[in-house]
C-alpha positions in Angstrom: -15.4 -15.9 6.1 -17.3 -12.8 5.4 -19.0 -10.5 7.9 -22.5 -9.1 7.6 -21.5 -6.3 5.3 -19.6 -8.6 2.9 -16.2 -7.6 4.3 -13.8 -10.3 5.6 -13.8 -10.9 9.3 -10.0 -11.0 9.3 -7.4 -9.3 7.2 -5.0 -11.6 5.3 -1.4 -11.9 6.6 1.5 -10.5 4.6 4.7 -12.6 4.6 7.8 -11.2 3.0 11.1 -12.8 1.8 13.6 -10.0 1.9 16.8 -10.3 -0.1 20.0 -8.2 -0.1 20.4 -8.6 -3.8 18.8 -10.4 -6.9 19.7 -14.0 -7.1 19.9 -14.9 -3.4 16.9 -17.3 -3.7 13.8 -15.3 -2.6 11.4 -16.7 -5.2 12.8 -20.2 -4.6 12.2 -19.8 -0.8 8.7 -18.5 -1.5 7.9 -21.6 -3.6 9.3 -23.9 -0.9 6.9 -22.2 1.6 4.0 -22.8 -0.8 4.8 -26.5 -1.1 5.0 -26.8 2.7 1.6 -25.2 3.1 0.1 -27.3 0.3 1.3 -30.5 2.1 -0.6 -29.2 5.2 -3.8 -28.9 3.2 -3.7 -25.1 2.7 -5.3 -23.7 -0.4 -2.4 -22.0 -2.1 -2.3 -20.5 -5.6 0.5 -18.7 -7.6 -0.5 -15.4 -9.2 2.9 -13.9 -10.0 6.1 -16.0 -9.9 9.1 -14.7 -11.8 11.4 -17.6 -12.7 13.9 -15.3 -14.6 14.7 -18.3 -16.7 16.1 -20.2 -13.7 15.6 -23.9 -14.1 15.5 -24.8 -10.4 12.9 -22.0 -9.8 10.7 -23.2 -12.7 10.8 -26.8 -11.4 9.7 -25.5 -7.9 6.7 -23.9 -9.5 5.4 -27.3 -10.6 2.4 -28.6 -8.7 1.1 -25.2 -7.7 -2.2 -24.0 -9.1 -1.6 -20.8 -11.2 -3.8 -17.8 -11.8 -3.0 -16.4 -15.2 -2.0 -12.8 -15.5 -4.1 -10.0 -16.9 -2.6 -8.6 -20.1 -2.5 -4.8 -20.6 -1.8 -3.2 -24.0 0.5 -0.1 -23.7 2.4 1.8 -26.4 2.3 -1.1 -28.8 3.4 -3.7 -26.3 1.5 -6.2 -24.2 2.4 -6.6 -20.5 1.4 -9.3 -18.0 0.2 -7.9 -14.6 -1.3 -9.4 -11.5 -5.0 -10.2 -12.1 -6.5 -8.9 -8.9 -10.2 -9.6 -9.8 -9.3 -13.2 -10.7 -7.5 -13.8 -7.4 -10.4 -12.2 -5.5 -12.9 -14.4 -7.4 -10.9 -17.6 -6.8 -10.3 -16.4 -3.1 -7.6 -18.9 -2.1 -6.3 -18.9 1.5 -2.8 -18.0 0.3 -1.5 -16.4 -2.9 2.1 -16.0 -4.1 2.9 -12.5 -5.5 6.5 -12.1 -6.5 8.4 -8.8 -6.8 6.4 -6.5 -4.5 8.2 -3.3 -5.7 7.0 -3.7 -9.3 5.3 -0.7 -11.0 2.2 -1.7 -12.9 1.7 -0.9 -16.6 -0.2 2.4 -17.1 -3.9 1.5 -17.4 -3.8 -0.8 -14.4 -6.2 0.0 -11.5 -3.3 0.6 -9.1 0.1 2.2 -10.0 2.0 -0.2 -7.8 1.9 -3.9 -7.1 2.0 -3.4 -3.3 -1.4 -1.6 -3.7 -2.8 -4.7 -5.5 -1.5 -6.8 -2.6 -3.2 -4.4 -0.1 -6.5 -5.2 -1.9 -5.9 -8.9 -1.5 -5.0 -8.6 2.2 -8.2 -6.5 2.8 -10.2 -9.3 1.2 -8.8 -11.7 3.9 -6.3 -13.5 1.6 -2.8 -14.2 2.9 0.0 -13.0 0.5 3.5 -14.3 0.3 5.8 -11.9 -1.5 9.4 -11.0 -2.2 11.4 -7.7 -2.2 15.0 -6.7 -2.3 16.6 -4.3 0.1 17.2 -1.7 -2.6 13.5 -1.2 -3.0 12.8 -0.2 0.6 11.8 3.4 0.6 13.9 4.4 3.6 17.0 2.7 2.3 16.6 3.9 -1.3 19.0 6.8 -1.2 21.8 5.0 0.8 21.6 2.0 -1.6 22.0 4.4 -4.5 25.1 5.8 -2.8 26.5 2.4 -2.1 25.9 0.9 -5.6 25.8 4.0 -7.8 22.5 2.8 -9.2 19.2 4.7 -8.6 16.2 2.4 -8.0 13.0 3.9 -9.2 10.7 1.3 -7.8 10.1 1.5 -4.0 7.8 0.1 -1.4 6.7 2.2 1.6 8.3 1.0 4.8 5.0 1.4 6.6 3.4 -1.2 4.3 6.2 -3.7 4.9 6.2 -3.0 8.7 2.7 -4.3 8.7 3.8 -7.8 7.6 3.3 -10.7 10.0 6.6 -12.1 9.1 9.7 -10.9 7.2 12.4 -13.4 6.5 15.8 -12.4 5.2 17.0 -14.8 2.5 20.6 -14.8 3.3 23.5 -15.8 1.1 27.1 -15.0 1.8 28.3 -12.4 -0.7 31.0 -14.7 -2.2 28.5 -17.5 -2.5 26.2 -15.2 -4.5 29.1 -14.2 -6.7 29.9 -17.8 -7.3 26.2 -18.4 -8.2 26.4 -15.5 -10.6 29.7 -16.8 -12.2 28.1 -20.2 -12.7 25.3 -18.7 -14.8 22.6 -19.4 -12.2 21.4 -15.8 -12.0 21.8 -14.0 -15.3 22.5 -15.0 -18.9 26.1 -15.2 -19.9 26.3 -11.8 -21.6 25.3 -10.0 -18.4 27.6 -11.8 -16.0 30.8 -9.9 -16.3 29.1 -6.5 -16.0 27.1 -7.6 -13.0 30.2 -9.0 -11.2 32.1 -5.8 -11.7 29.2 -3.4 -10.9 26.3 -4.1 -8.6 27.6 -7.5 -7.4 31.0 -6.3 -6.2 31.9 -8.0 -2.9 31.9 -4.7 -0.9 28.5 -3.7 -2.3 27.0 -7.1 -1.4 28.4 -7.0 2.1 27.0 -3.6 2.7 23.6 -4.4 1.3 23.4 -7.5 3.5 24.2 -5.5 6.5 21.6 -2.9 5.5 18.9 -5.7 5.3 19.7 -6.9 8.8 19.8 -3.3 10.2 16.4 -2.6 8.6 15.0 -5.8 10.0 16.2 -4.9 13.5 14.2 -1.6 13.0 17.2 0.5 13.9 17.4 2.2 10.6 17.7 5.9 11.5 20.4 5.5 14.1 22.3 2.8 12.2 22.3 4.7 8.9 23.5 7.9 10.6 26.4 5.8 12.1 27.0 4.0 8.8 27.3 7.3 6.9 29.5 8.8 9.5 31.8 5.8 9.7 32.1 5.4 6.0 32.1 9.1 5.1 29.2 8.5 2.6 28.6 11.5 0.5 29.3 9.8 -2.9 29.3 6.3 -4.3 30.8 3.8 -1.8 
């Protein structure tokens, strides 16, 4: 519904699936939500869904209308990006946009995917998206200290705090490690390195706690306490 000036009467809602780590099932949860809405008669389309070669996720994408990506040529390569004009032209009630922290290929209108999402919300379209705790701006440095891995892609907390709903996709750390060992997250050649680095049990436990602390909106106090208790000055 547009107002007199061609602007939507109501801003779209932002819904986020927040994960402590890759592989917990954020995209799968987002697709489940899409199917529930389709059953209720809501007009839902998928604009960006990263299956990461996971069979179960690819199957869950079936039956959802898709908006093809926009391809951008850069340095001899071709990269698929969210096609904002195509989504605006189609103007669904709800659009799925995976991986909110993604940085767009140079030459895109916006530098970051969350800025693309902002345009869709402003147009009155509800966006369902996914993000991992390591990409939250306020947690970026502490996650780097816990895991020893610097994340370059971040999403401003202020943008996420504007979401109507944020749901933590929770999976017990050992269950995630089992999923990883079983080859459900990464191809075989990456499993051993992942298990001994980012996906160490202590890391996953800490990241999961951070996600819940952030959600409770007690970040500043909690992080101060966390750092003090664990003497965090270097990698955990």
